[in-house]
C-alpha positions as CSV (number, residue, x, y, z in Angstrom):
1,X,80.8,123.7,163.3
2,X,84.2,124.6,161.9
3,X,85.7,128.1,162.2
4,X,89.1,129.7,161.6
5,X,90.8,131.7,164.3
6,X,93.7,134.0,163.7
7,X,96.7,133.4,166.0
8,X,99.0,136.2,164.6
9,X,100.2,137.6,161.4
10,X,99.9,134.8,158.8
11,X,99.0,132.2,161.4
12,X,95.6,130.7,161.6
13,X,94.1,127.6,163.2
14,X,91.0,125.7,162.2
15,X,88.8,124.7,165.1
16,X,85.8,122.3,165.4
17,X,83.2,123.3,167.9
18,X,80.3,121.1,169.0
19,X,77.1,121.9,170.8
20,X,76.8,121.3,174.5
21,X,75.4,117.9,175.4
22,X,72.4,118.1,177.7
23,X,72.1,114.4,178.5
24,X,71.3,113.8,182.1
25,X,71.2,110.7,184.3
26,X,67.3,110.7,184.2
27,X,67.4,110.8,180.4
28,X,69.8,107.8,180.3
29,X,67.6,105.9,182.8
30,X,64.5,106.6,180.7
31,X,66.1,105.5,177.5
32,X,67.3,102.3,179.1
33,X,63.8,101.6,180.4
34,X,62.3,102.1,177.0
35,X,64.8,99.9,175.3
36,X,64.3,97.1,177.9
37,X,60.5,97.4,177.5
38,X,60.7,97.1,173.7
39,X,63.1,94.2,174.0
40,X,60.7,92.3,176.4
41,X,57.7,92.9,174.1
42,X,59.7,91.7,171.1
43,X,61.0,88.6,172.9
44,X,57.5,87.8,174.1
45,X,56.1,88.1,170.6
46,X,58.7,85.8,169.3
47,X,57.6,83.0,171.7
48,X,53.9,83.9,171.4
49,X,53.3,85.4,174.8
50,X,51.5,88.7,175.3
51,X,53.4,90.3,178.2
52,X,51.0,93.3,178.4
53,X,48.0,91.0,179.3
54,X,48.4,90.4,183.0
55,X,45.3,88.2,183.2
56,X,45.3,85.7,180.3
57,X,42.0,84.0,179.4
58,X,41.3,80.8,177.6
59,X,39.0,82.3,174.9
60,X,37.6,78.9,173.9
61,X,40.9,77.1,173.2
62,X,39.8,73.4,172.9
63,X,43.3,72.2,173.9
64,X,43.0,73.6,177.4
65,X,40.7,72.3,180.1
66,X,39.3,74.9,182.4
67,X,38.0,73.8,185.7
């Protein structure tokens, strides 16, 4: 936000003021974790792997032999 402050007779200065930043270390760590998770899911989808499925099953794929 810009505002004008009077310094004396006929002397003014225009100032910019910005809101206080409330970013914390926890917020930065959380954002980093979310970005890494989205990146891993996107990379897995590009190569055809579902990284959210920890126990993959065959589901009748004839190219795989289950013993």
